[in-house]
N, C-alpha and C positions, 0 to 999 in steps of 0.2 A: 504493500500500500504506500502510495506517495504521501509524504508528510509535509512537503513544501513545494512551492512553484519554482521551476528551474529558471524562469525569466526574471521575476521580481523578488524571489526568495520569501514570498509571503506564505504564511502557514494557514491562510484562510482558504482551505480546499473544500469544495463541495462535490458530492456525488449525485448526479442527475440520472436516475434510472430510466426516466421517460425517454430521454434523448440518447441514453447509453454512453454518457461521457463523465469524465472527472475534470472539473473546471476550477480555475483559480478565480475566486470571487473578487480579488483585488484588481487584476489586469484583464481578466476574461480569457486567458489562454486555456485552450483545450489540451490538457496534459496527457490524457490517456482515454482510450475507448474501453467501455465495459462490455465484456462478453458474458451474456446471461446463459448459464448452462442449465437453467431450470426448464420445466415443461412450459410450452407456449399454448397449452390447451387445458381445458377442464375435462377430466375423464374419470369414469367409474372403473373399479377394478376389472370388471368383466369386459370392458372396452379397451383395456390397455394395449393388448397385442394388435388390435385392429387399427387404433388411432395413433400409436406411437410412431414418431418420425425418425427415431434412431434405433440402433441395435443395442445389444448388451455391451457393457464396458469391456475394454481390452483386458486380457488376462495372460500373463506370462506362462501359466500352467498349460494353456492350450497351445497346440502345435503352431498355428498361425496367429497366435495372440487373439483369437476370436474374431479376426477380421475377414476370414475367407468366406466366400459364398458357397453354400452347400445346396445340393440338389435334393429336393424333398422326396421321400420314399413312400408317400402315401398312396401313390398310384391313381391319382385323380387329376382332372384338369382344373382350370380356373373356376369353372362353375360347380365343381364338386362331383362331376360325373365320372364314373369309373372308366379307366382306360382299357383299351382292348389288349388282348394278350400280346400282340405284336408290338404295340406301343410301350407296354410295360417292360418287355424284354429289351427294347431299344433304350429305355430310360435307365435300366439297371446296368447296361453296358456303359452308358455315359457316366453313371455314378462310379463304376469301377475304374474307368480311365481317368476320371477327375481325381480320385484318391491317389492313383499312381503318379499322376502329374504333380500333385502337391507334395509328394515325397520323392522327387526325382534325384536330388543330390544326397551325398553321403551324410552331410550335416543334418539335413531334414530327417533322414532315416534314424540317425543317432538320437536326435531330439525326440522323435516319436517314441522310441523305446524308453529313453531316460525319463521323460515326463510321465509316462504311464507308471514306471517303477516308482517315481517320486510320489505320485498320488497314492499308490498302494502302501508305501512305507509310512507316509504321513497319516493315512487312515489307521494303520496298525498301531502307530504310536500315539494316536489322538493329538496330533499337532494342529494348532489353529490355522485357519485359512490364510491369514495375513503372513504367517511365517512360510507357508507353502509357496506363496507368491514370491517372497523374498528369495527362497531357495531356488525357484525356477529361474529367476533373474540372474542369480549368481552362477547357476549351471550354464546359462547361455553365454555369460562372460567367459567361463572356463572353455567352452567349445570355441568361441571366437578367437581366443588366444592360442588355440591348438594344444591345450594342456591335457586333453583326454587320450591323446595318441599313445597306444601301448598299455592302456590301463582299462580295467574292467569298468563297464558303465555302472554296475551296481555299487562298486567301491566309491566311484566319484559321487554318485547320488547320495550315498550314506554320509560321505565326508562333507558334502555341501549342506546337507540337512543338519548334521551335527554342528557345523560352523554357525549356521543361522540360529540354532537353539542356544548356543553359548552366547552369541552376540546379543540376543534379546532376553537373556536370563530365563529361558524356559528349560528346566532341568531334565535332560535326557542323557543317559550314560552311554559310553562306548559299548558296554555289554548289551544294552537295549538295541542300539543300532546294529550290532552284530546279529542279534536274534531276529530282527526285522528283515535284514538283508540276506541272511544265510551265509555271511562271510565271517572271517575271523576278526577279532578285535585288533590284532596286529596289522592286518591289511588295511582296515579303515583308518587306523591311527597314522599309518605311514602316508596314505593318500591325503589325509587331513593336513598333516605337517607340510607336505609338498604344496598344496594349494595355498596355504597361509603364506608360505615363503614366496611363491611365484606371483601371487596376486597382491602381495604386500598388505594383507588384511590385519586390522587391529582388533584382535579377539581378546576380550577381557578374561582374566583368570576366573575360574569357576568358584563361586561363593558357596560353601557347604550349606549355609542356611537356606538356600533355595530348594534343597532336597527335603527339608523337614516336613512341610505340609503333605507332600505326596507319600512319604514313608509312613507318617502318622495315620493318614487316611486309609492306606492299604492295611495297616495293622489294627485299625479300629480304635485308635487312641483319641483322647479328648483334647480340647484346646489348651487345657492346663499343661498337659504333657508337651505339646508343641512349644508353648511359651517357655517352659523350663528348659527344653532342649536348645531353643534359640539363645537363652541366657548362657548356657554352658558353652555353646560354640563361640559366642561373642567374647567370653573370657579366654577361651582357647586361642582365638585369633589375636587378641590383645597380648597374650603371653608368647606368641610365636610358635605355638605347638603344632600348627597344621602345615608348617613349611616342609616340603618334601614328602608329604603324605597325600594319599588319594582323598579327594573331597567327599566321595560317597562313603568311604570307610569311616571317616571322622564323623560325618553327619549321622550315620547309622549307630555309631557308638554313643553319640550324644542322645539320640532318641531312646536307646536301650537304657542308659543311665536315668533319663527323665522318667521312663516308665516304671523303674524301680522306686524312684523317689516319690512318685505320686500314687503308688499302690496299684498301678495298672500293669503288672508284670507281664513281660513277653520274653520268651526264650531267645537266646543268642541265635539259634537256628532259624527261628521265625523272622527275626530282624535281618539276618544275613540273606535269606531267600528273597525278601522284599527289596533289599538294597543291591542285590546281585554281586555280593562279595562273599568271602569264605568266613566261617566261624572263627578261624584263627585271626583274621584281620579284625573282626569285632572284638575279640578277646584282647588283642594287643593294644588297640586304640582305647578300649575301656580301661585297661590298667594304667596307660599313660595319662589319660584325662583324670582318672580318680586320684592318682599319686600327685601329679603336678598341680592340679587345682584344689587338692585337699578336700575332695568330696566324700562325705561320710554316707556310704550306701550300706543299708542293712543287708545282711546275708540272707 
């Protein structure tokens, strides 16, 4: 939004929606045109498709970003009359060749496979639609820079999804990515580090506190346990206890301790299964937190 006139430097700027202009009240200069992206008609829900002047918004998850023209498969003409068998056969041939033409290049074929896999993994991991869009955009950048050559499509998709989840503080572990993709954690981690280095991405460090709500919810623990676990982790972070340790293991140990303190006991095996770590990891982190933070946990 313009805050002053470029000609007279006046801050008396007015917005005239009727004329579609932003004007300086002092000197009358038309600074900018307004583009109204709202509807230019009044419509009831059942009339939306009939009267809409535009299509659906663009989406990076769709192969052609949702801008491609598709041939209808209903098998009827403009008046709704059913087509003859010969006309239907001709129409289906046109649809087939239209699809082939839209995926003629190797890049388009790669995107077609990758975006389908991205939607599948995102659905499996229950990742929000906004993050799926961000992941699709990042994958397109990866393809454009030629970074997928010689790498598994599934590994790159998993790495891209993991990168976006970390960037937007949506807790998903490498173990979960490995389970969703059918690949090893090592393969996804290697691809993730490669993409971060080549694309010069600024990915924040994982905060263990982001895992607490999900772990507690899966274990059926109360809000009091979540709050107690958060306090334990904050003290651990302030004391430098999480340095060099996996965030999921530390978060799981904090949840385990909090469940004991609040009388909602869960076993180390239950917590380990939810967090995707071993019982040994829970036990080691539990001992460290209990000793260093001087937490008195009843046996």
